[in-house]
NUDRENRO-562355 format. One record per atom (N, C-alpha, C): z, x, y; residue in one letter. Coordinates in steps of 0.02 Angstrom, whole numbers, padded with zeros to 5 digits, always signed. Layout:
ZXYa/...
This chain:
+01976+03556+01953m/+01957+03493+01982m/+02014+03443+01981m/+02048+03439+01923r/+02104+03392+01918r/+02161+03413+01965r/+02175+03478+01969s/+02229+03500+02013s/+02213+03487+02086s/+02150+03493+02105d/+02130+03477+02174d/+02141+03403+02189d/+02124+03361+02141l/+02134+03289+02150l/+02208+03273+02153l/+02248+03305+02111a/+02321+03294+02112a/+02350+03315+02179a/+02328+03372+02205r/+02352+03396+02271r/+02332+03347+02326r/+02272+03323+02323l/+02247+03276+02372l/+02289+03211+02371l/+02302+03186+02312i/+02343+03126+02304i/+02414+03138+02329i/+02442+03195+02309a/+02511+03212+02331a/+02514+03218+02407a/+02464+03250+02436g/+02462+03256+02509g/+02456+03189+02544g/+02414+03146+02516a/+02406+03079+02545a/+02470+03039+02540a/+02504+03043+02483l/+02568+03008+02475l/+02620+03035+02524l/+02623+03101+02532a/+02670+03131+02579a/+02656+03107+02650a/+02593+03105+02669a/+02575+03081+02736a/+02595+03008+02745a/+02585+02967+02695m/+02604+02896+02700m/+02679+02889+02706m/+02717+02930+02672i/+02790+02927+02676i/+02812+02946+02747i/+02783+02999+02774v/+02800+03021+02842v/+02785+02965+02892v/+02727+02934+02886v/+02708+02879+02931v/+02757+02821+02923v/+02774+02803+02862a/+02820+02748+02850a/+02889+02761+02880a/+02913+02823+02873v/+02978+02841+02903v/+02974+02838+02979v/+02920+02862+03008a/+02912+02860+03080a/+02910+02788+03106a/+02873+02745+03072v/+02869+02674+03091v/+02938+02642+03087v/+02975+02656+03034a/+03042+02628+03026a/+03089+02653+03081a/+03084+02717+03099a/+03126+02744+03152a/+03112+02711+03219a/+03048+02702+03234v/+03029+02669+03297v/+03055+02597+03297v/+03049+02562+03242a/+03073+02493+03238a/+03148+02489+03248a/+03185+02535+03216l/+03258+02536+03223l/+03277+02552+03295l/+03243+02600+03326w/+03258+02618+03395w/+03245+02558+03441w/+03189+02524+03430g/+03173+02465+03471g/+03224+02410+03462g/+03247+02399+03401d/+03298+02348+03388d/+03363+02367+03423d/+03383+02430+03420r/+03445+02453+03453r/+03439+02443+03528r/+03382+02463+03556r/+03371+02457+03628r/+03374+02383+03649r/+03343+02340+03609d/+03345+02268+03624d/+03416+02240+03621d/+03455+02263+03572r/+03525+02240+03566r/+03565+02262+03627r/+03555+02325+03649v/+03591+02351+03707v/+03572+02311+03769v/+03508+02297+03778r/+03486+02257+03836r/+03515+02187+03834r/+03514+02156+03776h/+03541+02088+03770h/+03616+02088+03786h/+03652+02137+03759k/+03724+02141+03772k/+03738+02153+03846k/+03699+02196+03877s/+03707+02210+03948s/+03692+02149+03991s/+03638+02114+03974d/+03621+02052+04011d/+03678+02001+04004d/+03704+01994+03944a/+03758+01945+03932a/+03822+01964+03970a/+03838+02029+03971a/+03900+02051+04004a/+03898+02043+04079a/+03838+02047+04108t/+03832+02045+04181t/+03808+01978+04208t/+03779+01937+04165g/+03748+01875+04189g/+03682+01888+04224g/+03655+01948+04213g/+03591+01966+04244g/+03536+01974+04194g/+03478+01991+04220v/+03420+02006+04177v/+03395+02074+04200v/+03411+02124+04161g/+03393+02192+04180g/+03319+02203+04191g/+03278+02164+04157a/+03205+02170+04164a/+03181+02155+04235a/+03221+02121+04275r/+03201+02104+04344r/+03225+02156+04394r/+03262+02206+04373a/+03297+02251+04420a/+03254+02302+04456a/+03203+02328+04423i/+03165+02383+04453i/+03135+02364+04521i/+03100+02307+04527p/+03073+02290+04593p/+03128+02277+04645p/+03185+02252+04622i/+03240+02239+04669i/+03266+02306+04696i/+03276+02355+04651m/+03301+02420+04672m/+03251+02455+04717m/+03187+02449+04701t/+03135+02480+04741t/+03133+02449+04811t/+03134+02383+04815a/+03131+02348+04879a/+03192+02362+04923a/+03249+02376+04893n/+03310+02387+04931n/+03326+02461+04943n/+03280+02505+04925g/+03288+02575+04941g/+03339+02613+04899g/+03358+02587+04842c/+03407+02622+04800c/+03384+02692+04781c/+03318+02699+04773s/+03290+02763+04752s/+03294+02816+04806s/+03308+02797+04867g/+03315+02845+04921g/+03377+02888+04913g/+03428+02862+04880c/+03491+02899+04872c/+03507+02916+04799c/+03483+02876+04753h/+03502+02883+04683h/+03443+02905+04639h/+03459+02942+04588t/+03412+02955+04534t/+03424+02901+04481t/+03373+02863+04465i/+03380+02807+04419i/+03323+02810+04368i/+03339+02822+04305p/+03286+02824+04254p/+03246+02759+04252p/+03180+02766+04248g/+03137+02708+04242g/+03115+02678+04308g/+03144+02702+04364v/+03126+02676+04429v/+03081+02727+04464v/+03018+02709+04476p/+02972+02757+04506p/+02998+02785+04572p/+02996+02851+04578g/+03017+02885+04639g/+03092+02889+04650g/+03132+02866+04603a/+03205+02866+04611a/+03232+02935+04593a/+03226+02981+04640q/+03250+03049+04630q/+03298+03069+04686q/+03335+03021+04713g/+03381+03034+04768g/+03437+03081+04748g/+03463+03116+04797q/+03515+03166+04785q/+03580+03151+04822q/+03581+03097+04861v/+03640+03081+04902v/+03693+03046+04861v/+03674+02992+04827g/+03720+02954+04786g/+03722+02980+04715g/+03768+02955+04675p/+03772+02978+04605p/+03711+02957+04565p/+03699+02995+04512r/+03646+02976+04465r/+03665+02910+04432r/+03619+02864+04430l/+03631+02800+04397l/+03593+02802+04331l/+03624+02834+04283d/+03593+02843+04218d/+03643+02825+04164d/+03632+02849+04104a/+03675+02832+04048a/+03748+02852+04060a/+03760+02900+04104s/+03829+02921+04118s/+03869+02866+04153s/+03835+02818+04184l/+03871+02764+04219l/+03919+02727+04172l/+03896+02714+04111a/+03938+02677+04064a/+04002+02714+04047a/+04001+02780+04051g/+04060+02819+04034g/+04107+02833+04092g/+04087+02814+04152r/+04129+02827+04210r/+04187+02778+04211r/+04244+02802+04232v/+04304+02761+04235v/+04307+02722+04301v/+04282+02753+04354i/+04288+02725+04421i/+04218+02717+04452i/+04209+02664+04489i/+04147+02652+04528i/+04164+02663+04601i/+04124+02703+04635g/+04134+02713+04707g/+04200+02744+04725g/+04233+02775+04678g/+04296+02807+04691g/+04356+02761+04696g/+04345+02695+04689v/+04401+02649+04699v/+04406+02591+04649v/+04353+02575+04614l/+04354+02516+04570l/+04349+02536+04497l/+04385+02500+04455a/+04377+02510+04383a/+04305+02493+04364a/+04278+02531+04317n/+04208+02520+04297n/+04204+02462+04248n/+04184+02405+04274n/+04169+02346+04233n/+04113+02307+04268n/+04080+02262+04233p/+04023+02228+04263p/+04038+02192+04329p/+04093+02156+04333e/+04107+02119+04394e/+04118+02165+04453e/+04153+02221+04442n/+04164+02268+04496n/+04099+02303+04517n/+04056+02319+04469l/+03992+02349+04488l/+03951+02301+04530l/+03951+02238+04512i/+03915+02187+04550i/+03944+02182+04620i/+04010+02181+04626r/+04042+02180+04692r/+04022+02241+04733r/+04022+02300+04701w/+04006+02362+04736w/+03933+02361+04761w/+03888+02339+04719i/+03817+02336+04738i/+03808+02291+04798i/+03842+02236+04800r/+03834+02187+04854r/+03870+02207+04918r/+03928+02239+04913g/+03966+02252+04974g/+04009+02314+04970g/+03978+02370+04958a/+04017+02433+04950a/+04060+02448+05011a/+04034+02436+05070r/+04072+02452+05131r/+04131+02405+05142r/+04128+02346+05115e/+04185+02300+05119e/+04241+02325+05074e/+04223+02359+05020i/+04272+02385+04973i/+04299+02453+04996i/+04254+02496+05019n/+04273+02562+05043n/+04233+02577+05106n/+04264+02568+05165p/+04228+02577+05228p/+04202+02648+05238p/+04227+02696+05200h/+04207+02766+05209h/+04150+02787+05162h/+04125+02741+05122t/+04071+02759+05076t/+04006+02771+05113t/+03965+02813+05085a/+03898+02824+05113a/+03849+02769+05092a/+03869+02729+05044m/+03825+02675+05019m/+03816+02623+05074m/+03754+02609+05092p/+03743+02560+05147p/+03754+02488+05124p/+03764+02446+05173s/+03767+02375+05158s/+03696+02352+05142s/+03692+02303+05098t/+03626+02277+05078t/+03626+02201+05085t/+03568+02173+05078r/+03561+02100+05077r/+03547+02076+05006r/+03570+02114+04958i/+03559+02097+04888i/+03600+02035+04871i/+03568+01987+04839t/+03603+01925+04820t/+03647+01938+04759t/+03689+01890+04745e/+03732+01893+04686e/+03690+01902+04622e/+03637+01862+04615q/+03595+01867+04555q/+03559+01933+04551q/+03534+01957+04608q/+03501+02023+04608q/+03549+02078+04588q/+03611+02074+04612a/+03661+02124+04593a/+03676+02120+04519a/+03678+02061+04492r/+03688+02052+04420r/+03629+02082+04380r/+03569+02073+04405d/+03510+02101+04372d/+03512+02178+04373d/+03531+02206+04430i/+03537+02279+04436i/+03591+02305+04389i/+03648+02272+04389a/+03703+02293+04345a/+03681+02290+04271a/+03644+02238+04253a/+03620+02232+04184a/+03574+02291+04167a/+03530+02308+04212y/+03485+02365+04201y/+03524+02430+04193y/+03571+02442+04238l/+03608+02505+04236l/+03651+02511+04174l/+03685+02458+04154y/+03726+02462+04094y/+03684+02468+04030y/+03622+02447+04033a/+03578+02453+03974a/+03551+02524+03965a/+03564+02568+04013l/+03540+02637+04007l/+03581+02678+03959l/+03631+02649+03928k/+03674+02685+03881k/+03635+02725+03830k/
């Protein structure tokens, strides 16, 4: 009887430890994700949280695969995922930095007339919001 009670208590303690570790891991992951988003928003002058409807309305998902954007499984343009942060060049011609990405989003054909990326009517702020979202995918 005593050994059964001891096993029950030990099992309950083990379960509580597992739950506590899981809760801590989720909290740490959320904190890290929030820090990345804040850093990305600050670097671009945008608000990544506003980007999904902008990308959807402007047809970005027709050409690009973009995590978190419903239906964004395009195969024409490059994947816009965590690999974007590690790329050296944007559009084959620009150094990868926030200002150049914003320029590219707004006027890719002005930068490279041979690109398949269409011209858009995306505003400066919308481009900043999109750039913030994309850089936060790290």
